Legacy VTK file of the C-alpha trace (Angstrom):
# vtk DataFile Version 3.0
C-alpha trace
ASCII
DATASET POLYDATA
POINTS 278 float
155.089 147.849 160.051
153.992 146.782 163.551
154.034 150.403 164.723
151.974 151.394 161.688
149.531 148.574 162.414
149.113 149.772 165.995
148.541 153.335 164.849
146.003 152.230 162.264
144.187 150.075 164.827
143.924 153.063 167.140
142.608 155.316 164.379
140.106 152.669 163.326
138.738 152.376 166.855
138.629 156.129 167.466
137.066 157.141 164.140
133.337 157.577 164.656
132.620 157.127 160.956
133.703 153.482 161.185
131.313 152.766 164.046
128.502 154.499 162.180
129.169 152.385 159.095
129.135 149.213 161.199
125.905 150.283 162.902
124.257 150.917 159.526
125.327 147.501 158.266
124.066 145.623 161.322
120.848 147.672 161.478
120.195 146.834 157.821
120.404 143.129 158.645
118.188 143.323 161.724
115.607 145.884 160.627
115.224 145.212 156.904
116.362 141.648 156.313
114.587 140.282 159.388
112.180 142.538 161.290
110.424 144.219 158.356
110.204 141.029 156.309
108.873 139.036 159.255
106.230 141.647 160.091
105.033 141.725 156.487
104.701 137.947 156.449
102.855 137.839 159.778
100.581 140.851 159.300
99.946 140.764 155.552
100.905 137.385 154.085
98.578 137.791 151.068
100.561 140.846 149.920
103.488 138.602 148.985
103.157 137.494 145.383
105.285 134.760 143.882
105.702 131.010 143.459
106.725 130.568 147.107
103.888 131.048 149.664
104.457 133.261 152.688
104.249 130.282 155.051
107.273 128.767 153.324
109.041 132.000 152.494
109.333 132.902 156.170
111.798 130.038 156.564
114.264 132.327 154.848
114.510 134.038 158.250
115.162 130.833 160.190
118.599 129.563 161.303
118.738 127.086 158.423
118.969 130.033 156.007
120.973 132.606 157.932
124.098 131.978 155.847
122.431 132.828 152.499
120.936 135.908 154.159
124.259 137.280 155.358
125.991 136.472 152.064
123.278 138.244 150.092
123.749 141.270 152.332
127.480 141.157 151.580
126.682 141.545 147.877
124.713 144.756 148.365
124.872 146.882 151.499
127.962 145.064 152.768
129.872 145.844 149.581
128.928 149.542 149.763
129.786 149.893 153.454
133.174 148.184 153.146
134.038 150.160 150.019
133.402 153.370 151.962
135.446 152.081 154.892
138.375 151.192 152.642
138.276 154.577 150.927
138.192 156.444 154.234
141.057 154.400 155.654
143.479 155.549 152.949
142.145 158.875 151.661
141.621 160.495 155.069
145.357 160.972 155.558
145.408 163.228 152.494
142.417 165.218 153.716
143.937 165.654 157.163
147.331 166.542 155.615
148.946 164.011 157.950
150.435 161.733 155.315
153.513 163.947 154.897
154.045 164.056 158.663
153.854 160.279 158.889
156.361 159.727 156.110
159.049 161.998 157.552
159.190 159.726 160.589
161.166 156.477 160.696
158.789 154.064 158.871
159.208 153.620 155.129
156.293 154.100 152.768
155.990 150.343 152.372
155.846 149.842 156.136
153.289 152.628 156.592
150.900 151.373 153.939
151.569 147.720 154.764
150.531 148.299 158.379
147.478 150.236 157.241
146.358 147.499 154.846
146.985 144.824 157.454
144.828 146.746 159.914
142.125 147.058 157.290
142.285 143.297 156.716
141.846 142.592 160.424
138.834 144.904 160.463
137.297 142.955 157.576
137.543 139.741 159.609
136.025 141.424 162.675
133.150 142.877 160.649
132.510 139.467 159.081
132.309 137.876 162.531
129.931 140.606 163.688
127.732 140.078 160.639
127.533 136.335 161.173
126.878 136.748 164.880
124.111 139.332 164.522
122.452 137.423 161.679
122.542 134.175 163.643
121.055 135.930 166.691
118.315 137.544 164.602
117.392 134.219 163.007
117.260 132.556 166.427
114.945 135.276 167.746
112.642 134.942 164.729
112.304 131.167 164.953
111.710 131.420 168.703
109.045 134.119 168.384
107.406 132.172 165.560
107.358 129.081 167.782
108.835 127.031 164.952
111.786 124.698 164.629
114.828 124.906 162.401
118.249 123.304 162.178
121.541 125.178 162.050
124.037 124.695 159.200
126.950 122.392 159.943
130.258 123.814 161.131
131.878 122.877 157.840
129.312 124.832 155.837
129.516 127.749 158.280
133.296 127.957 157.967
133.074 127.898 154.178
130.447 130.647 154.246
132.616 132.682 156.614
135.524 132.386 154.188
133.280 133.464 151.313
132.055 136.426 153.359
135.570 137.558 154.296
136.776 137.226 150.708
133.939 139.300 149.263
134.209 142.046 151.856
137.988 142.064 151.373
137.554 142.707 147.643
135.354 145.762 148.148
137.491 147.070 151.001
140.670 146.733 148.956
138.949 148.464 146.038
137.987 151.337 148.327
141.539 151.562 149.679
142.917 151.579 146.136
140.688 154.369 144.832
141.324 156.310 148.055
145.045 156.324 147.295
144.534 156.881 143.573
142.162 159.866 143.996
143.605 161.193 147.289
140.116 162.431 148.118
137.485 160.723 150.261
134.589 162.258 148.335
135.975 161.292 144.917
136.929 157.787 146.048
133.575 157.056 147.686
131.592 158.626 144.863
133.490 156.802 142.132
133.365 153.503 143.983
129.630 153.675 144.659
128.871 154.695 141.079
130.713 151.617 139.859
129.013 149.384 142.421
125.441 150.504 141.826
125.549 151.531 138.166
127.919 149.014 136.585
127.535 146.012 138.886
123.900 146.372 139.953
122.039 148.311 137.237
123.898 147.391 134.050
124.589 143.906 135.363
120.878 143.214 135.777
119.870 144.825 132.471
122.485 143.182 130.231
123.116 140.001 132.177
121.925 137.789 129.315
123.335 139.838 126.438
125.881 137.508 124.742
128.815 139.890 124.305
128.294 141.908 127.486
127.758 138.744 129.506
131.299 137.618 128.737
132.640 140.906 130.122
130.511 140.661 133.252
132.059 137.286 134.029
135.197 139.133 135.124
133.454 141.568 137.484
133.877 141.044 141.244
130.160 141.240 141.985
129.299 138.508 139.494
132.012 136.236 140.852
130.911 136.908 144.409
127.371 135.995 143.437
128.645 132.726 141.970
130.205 131.843 145.320
127.017 132.765 147.172
125.005 130.516 144.858
126.694 127.510 146.484
124.857 128.403 149.721
121.228 128.285 148.532
118.153 128.719 150.694
116.306 125.575 151.713
113.130 126.565 149.846
112.698 126.812 146.088
114.361 130.011 144.984
114.114 132.101 141.823
117.632 133.485 141.932
119.246 133.950 138.517
121.720 131.328 137.396
125.341 132.224 138.151
127.388 133.216 135.103
130.551 131.506 136.389
131.399 128.616 138.675
132.209 128.988 142.355
135.810 127.851 141.845
136.431 130.501 139.232
134.712 133.021 141.492
137.132 132.328 144.352
140.183 132.596 142.115
138.918 135.808 140.523
138.218 137.492 143.859
141.625 136.485 145.246
143.219 138.010 142.159
141.233 141.217 142.649
142.425 141.533 146.250
146.017 141.006 145.094
145.693 143.488 142.213
144.133 146.226 144.344
146.688 145.691 147.116
149.688 145.723 144.788
148.284 148.696 142.912
147.893 150.626 146.163
151.459 149.832 147.183
152.884 150.846 143.808
151.040 154.168 143.676
151.842 155.065 147.280
155.486 154.056 146.871
156.193 156.025 143.701
153.934 159.083 143.685
154.607 162.407 145.362
152.140 162.434 148.253
152.295 166.196 148.471
151.240 166.707 144.857
147.758 167.563 143.735
LINES 1 279
278 0 1 2 3 4 5 6 7 8 9 10 11 12 13 14 15 16 17 18 19 20 21 22 23 24 25 26 27 28 29 30 31 32 33 34 35 36 37 38 39 40 41 42 43 44 45 46 47 48 49 50 51 52 53 54 55 56 57 58 59 60 61 62 63 64 65 66 67 68 69 70 71 72 73 74 75 76 77 78 79 80 81 82 83 84 85 86 87 88 89 90 91 92 93 94 95 96 97 98 99 100 101 102 103 104 105 106 107 108 109 110 111 112 113 114 115 116 117 118 119 120 121 122 123 124 125 126 127 128 129 130 131 132 133 134 135 136 137 138 139 140 141 142 143 144 145 146 147 148 149 150 151 152 153 154 155 156 157 158 159 160 161 162 163 164 165 166 167 168 169 170 171 172 173 174 175 176 177 178 179 180 181 182 183 184 185 186 187 188 189 190 191 192 193 194 195 196 197 198 199 200 201 202 203 204 205 206 207 208 209 210 211 212 213 214 215 216 217 218 219 220 221 222 223 224 225 226 227 228 229 230 231 232 233 234 235 236 237 238 239 240 241 242 243 244 245 246 247 248 249 250 251 252 253 254 255 256 257 258 259 260 261 262 263 264 265 266 267 268 269 270 271 272 273 274 275 276 277
């Protein structure tokens, strides 16, 4: 498994697609979550309509609120990026026709996939650290340029938010890895995963969130449970975010179960199925 982990780490570093995905994720945080929003507030504050005035709303960009900002990004663009990364990490071997070559070497199937999934998990932690670091830096720049003052969250709160961030990104990455193995095609895995994320979780979830019967089903979805965890890290100003459908404790347990289910499912499929079949 160690040899497989080393090989996967090398492939992860050398694959340009992974660096492009990371660049898109970090650029989204800096350019859209911070720069664009700050410029709109400074240049056209009257264009912002809502119960919170622009002078107060800009505090969303300050260090006191950088944790809610990064967690909200994990629900949307972060989920999509990590799903794609997970799908590429497992389905690419089928597209390259290298999976058969790997398996005729000494490592067992369990060792090969175990090392791959372990490498993917390490990448999730690294990406989470990069997200927190870039978001913290962006918030510091904004509050400095604005000539304002703001306090940073405590270390205890930051560590809890980091754990929530890692857990959510791990769910979407493990889902991507699972569908990559199940479909054995990068295009099918990414397409199917993104359709679920944006159609089921985002579109249908927002439309039927308060429908009695459907709402009970949505309580088991990973996005809803991730949102419940994020709700425990609210912004310092009055927010209009929808009430979470489940509690944070249930959200943590549900997401841990999803990671376990996707991981075990990947191992079972890879262990039993003919990798050379269509």
